[in-house]
PAKOLMAR-239982 format. One record per atom (N, C-alpha, C): x, y, z. Coordinates in Angstrom, 3 decimals. Layout:
N
NODE         xx         yy         zz
NODE          X          Y          Z
...
This chain:
83
NODE         xx         yy         zz
NODE      0.547   -101.992     52.218
NODE      1.390   -100.437     51.636
NODE      0.375    -99.992     50.759
NODE      0.560    -98.662     50.936
NODE      0.024    -97.649     50.287
NODE      0.648    -97.618     48.926
NODE     -0.173    -97.314     47.980
NODE      0.148    -97.263     46.640
NODE      0.079    -95.815     46.078
NODE     -0.197    -95.651     44.634
NODE     -0.403    -94.355     44.033
NODE     -1.054    -94.850     42.733
NODE     -1.990    -94.254     42.454
NODE     -2.911    -94.225     41.239
NODE     -2.262    -93.718     40.202
NODE     -1.874    -94.360     39.118
NODE     -1.290    -93.971     37.646
NODE     -2.006    -92.710     36.979
NODE     -3.180    -92.813     37.234
NODE     -4.167    -91.500     36.502
NODE     -4.364    -90.042     37.345
NODE     -4.427    -90.224     38.536
NODE     -4.805    -88.945     39.288
NODE     -3.693    -88.893     40.566
NODE     -2.990    -89.746     40.438
NODE     -1.570    -89.424     41.181
NODE     -2.024    -89.414     42.859
NODE     -3.275    -89.885     43.236
NODE     -3.824    -89.953     44.378
NODE     -3.191    -90.946     45.472
NODE     -3.435    -91.186     46.653
NODE     -2.592    -92.161     47.339
NODE     -3.911    -93.197     47.267
NODE     -3.588    -94.558     47.411
NODE     -5.013    -95.613     47.388
NODE     -4.076    -96.228     48.926
NODE     -5.349    -96.105     49.805
NODE     -4.580    -96.881     51.047
NODE     -4.979    -98.200     51.153
NODE     -4.266    -98.717     52.029
NODE     -4.474   -100.567     51.948
NODE     -5.821   -101.014     52.537
NODE     -6.296   -101.350     51.748
NODE     -7.571   -102.200     51.707
NODE     -8.393   -101.657     51.000
NODE     -8.431   -100.425     50.383
NODE     -9.146    -99.322     49.430
NODE     -9.476   -100.337     47.716
NODE    -10.264   -100.210     47.563
NODE    -10.295   -100.612     46.423
NODE     -9.298   -100.371     45.292
NODE     -8.646   -101.249     44.359
NODE     -8.052   -100.630     43.037
NODE     -7.767   -101.527     42.065
NODE     -7.720   -101.449     41.094
NODE     -7.376   -101.935     39.462
NODE     -6.053   -102.111     39.528
NODE     -5.625   -103.304     39.159
NODE     -3.924   -103.790     39.041
NODE     -4.159   -104.031     37.554
NODE     -3.290   -103.747     36.393
NODE     -3.172   -103.637     35.305
NODE     -1.809   -104.572     35.095
NODE     -1.870   -105.658     34.205
NODE     -0.506   -105.940     34.008
NODE     -0.292   -106.360     32.649
NODE      0.807   -106.390     32.025
NODE      0.695   -106.168     30.299
NODE      1.494   -107.346     30.008
NODE      0.991   -108.437     29.555
NODE      2.073   -109.611     29.375
NODE      3.189   -109.253     28.418
NODE      4.654   -109.724     28.758
NODE      5.894   -109.501     28.365
NODE      6.518   -108.286     29.273
NODE      5.745   -107.336     29.950
NODE      6.261   -106.411     30.930
NODE      6.220   -106.479     32.576
NODE      7.113   -105.991     33.009
NODE      7.031   -106.327     34.501
NODE      6.628   -105.512     35.156
NODE      6.161   -104.021     34.697
NODE      5.525   -103.113     35.127
NODE      3.810   -102.946     35.521
NODE      3.698   -103.118     36.767
NODE      2.170   -103.179     37.275
NODE      1.390   -101.572     37.317
NODE      0.499   -101.723     36.343
NODE     -0.261   -100.477     36.333
NODE     -1.315   -100.361     37.258
NODE     -1.427    -99.080     38.235
NODE     -2.610    -99.106     39.258
NODE     -3.565    -98.008     39.196
NODE     -4.927    -98.191     39.467
NODE     -5.883    -97.023     39.240
NODE     -6.665    -97.399     40.694
NODE     -7.170    -96.327     40.885
NODE     -7.774    -96.282     42.318
NODE     -9.702    -96.182     41.835
NODE    -10.053    -96.319     43.049
NODE    -11.305    -96.618     43.069
NODE    -11.906    -96.016     42.369
NODE    -12.063    -94.409     42.461
NODE    -12.572    -93.330     42.053
NODE    -12.254    -93.227     40.647
NODE    -11.031    -93.626     39.954
NODE    -10.724    -93.540     38.278
NODE    -11.831    -94.883     37.873
NODE    -11.851    -95.780     38.370
NODE    -12.205    -96.886     38.004
NODE    -13.784    -97.094     38.283
NODE    -14.276    -95.981     38.981
NODE    -15.639    -96.239     39.053
NODE    -16.213    -97.462     39.852
NODE    -15.358    -97.413     40.820
NODE    -15.259    -98.654     41.526
NODE    -17.176    -99.083     42.385
NODE    -17.890   -100.177     42.476
NODE    -18.839   -100.058     42.766
NODE    -18.890   -100.044     44.700
NODE    -19.888    -99.138     45.196
NODE    -19.708    -98.785     46.776
NODE    -20.021   -100.263     47.224
NODE    -20.351   -101.594     46.918
NODE    -20.800   -102.290     47.589
NODE    -20.176   -103.451     47.831
NODE    -18.625   -103.184     47.849
NODE    -17.758   -104.226     47.459
NODE    -17.207   -104.450     49.035
NODE    -17.016   -105.716     48.937
NODE    -16.657   -106.488     50.373
NODE    -15.451   -106.024     50.967
NODE    -15.343   -105.979     52.243
NODE    -14.275   -105.543     53.152
NODE    -13.131   -106.190     52.680
NODE    -11.553   -105.681     52.917
NODE    -10.339   -106.765     52.764
NODE    -10.810   -107.908     54.018
NODE    -10.369   -108.895     54.058
NODE    -10.215   -109.860     54.790
NODE     -8.491   -109.658     55.274
NODE     -8.116   -109.404     56.016
NODE     -6.819   -109.750     56.153
NODE     -6.452   -111.351     56.643
NODE     -5.445   -112.180     56.093
NODE     -5.015   -113.450     56.426
NODE     -4.285   -113.508     58.034
NODE     -4.785   -114.870     58.403
NODE     -4.039   -114.830     59.510
NODE     -2.566   -114.778     59.910
NODE     -1.551   -114.147     60.509
NODE     -0.393   -114.135     60.829
NODE      0.110   -115.556     60.752
NODE      1.160   -115.894     60.121
NODE      2.061   -116.874     60.310
NODE      2.533   -117.501     61.571
NODE      2.640   -118.320     62.031
NODE      3.048   -118.934     63.298
NODE      4.248   -119.386     62.590
NODE      5.465   -119.030     63.671
NODE      7.116   -119.435     63.494
NODE      7.008   -120.776     64.265
NODE      7.482   -121.652     63.300
NODE      7.973   -123.221     63.020
NODE      8.905   -123.380     64.351
NODE      8.808   -124.077     65.218
NODE      9.933   -124.589     66.163
NODE     11.167   -124.760     65.425
NODE     12.330   -124.848     66.041
NODE     13.670   -125.465     65.751
NODE     13.911   -126.804     66.177
NODE     13.399   -127.554     65.311
NODE     13.666   -129.426     65.489
NODE     15.689   -129.728     65.425
NODE     15.943   -129.886     66.573
NODE     17.263   -130.256     66.443
NODE     17.633   -131.827     65.887
NODE     18.349   -132.624     65.078
NODE     18.378   -133.808     64.836
NODE     19.662   -134.527     65.809
NODE     19.219   -135.159     66.049
NODE     20.374   -136.177     66.679
NODE     20.766   -137.501     66.242
NODE     21.581   -138.401     66.179
NODE     22.104   -139.613     65.610
NODE     21.408   -140.354     65.402
NODE     20.271   -140.764     66.369
NODE     19.188   -141.656     66.750
NODE     17.878   -141.287     65.796
NODE     17.661   -139.846     65.260
NODE     16.786   -139.981     64.523
NODE     16.923   -140.427     63.162
NODE     17.994   -140.061     62.586
NODE     18.457   -140.332     61.379
NODE     18.834   -141.651     61.100
NODE     18.184   -142.382     59.884
NODE     18.490   -143.949     59.222
NODE     19.919   -143.957     59.212
NODE     20.501   -145.390     59.099
NODE     21.800   -145.777     59.059
NODE     22.008   -145.302     57.468
NODE     20.864   -146.162     57.039
NODE     21.322   -146.290     55.212
NODE     19.934   -145.691     54.848
NODE     20.191   -144.343     54.384
NODE     18.642   -144.044     54.017
NODE     18.249   -144.477     52.607
NODE     18.974   -144.864     51.921
NODE     18.592   -145.477     50.672
NODE     18.085   -146.940     50.634
NODE     18.650   -147.651     51.579
NODE     17.925   -148.868     51.586
NODE     16.690   -149.084     52.650
NODE     16.382   -148.210     53.254
NODE     15.378   -147.869     54.406
NODE     14.451   -147.353     53.296
NODE     14.582   -146.654     52.268
NODE     13.636   -145.795     51.459
NODE     12.996   -147.314     50.445
NODE     14.337   -147.783     49.969
NODE     13.682   -149.030     49.090
NODE     13.105   -150.538     49.799
NODE     13.403   -150.769     50.768
NODE     12.537   -151.467     51.681
NODE     13.426   -153.005     51.256
NODE     14.302   -153.082     50.712
NODE     15.266   -154.159     50.507
NODE     16.371   -154.530     51.485
NODE     15.956   -154.346     52.665
NODE     17.338   -155.068     53.336
NODE     17.237   -156.661     53.649
NODE     18.273   -156.908     54.153
NODE     18.415   -158.519     54.120
NODE     17.827   -158.950     55.416
NODE     17.545   -160.154     56.041
NODE     16.614   -160.583     56.674
NODE     17.426   -160.414     57.979
NODE     17.188   -160.009     58.955
NODE     17.773   -159.777     60.305
NODE     18.882   -158.523     60.375
NODE     18.869   -157.923     59.271
NODE     19.624   -156.671     58.939
NODE     18.925   -155.733     60.227
NODE     19.779   -154.955     60.830
NODE     18.882   -153.758     61.662
NODE     18.968   -152.378     61.246
NODE     18.316   -151.817     60.724
NODE     17.831   -150.322     60.366
NODE     18.028   -149.466     61.205
């Protein structure tokens, strides 16, 4: 998302160098562009993270769930008791 510099009011494109200034106790974030902060020209380029893959929906059926989840989690079932 493009932002605006707080000093020169220029648009900061996505991936360009910028400085985020946060003040403890305040929710506002101050932004400065690369020209205003005199950013070094040898900064590495922005690396985009890989997009998230959607998780498939798993439908639960009655045989997938334990009968008594507390007893199964504790592991203290009586001998011969089916779970």
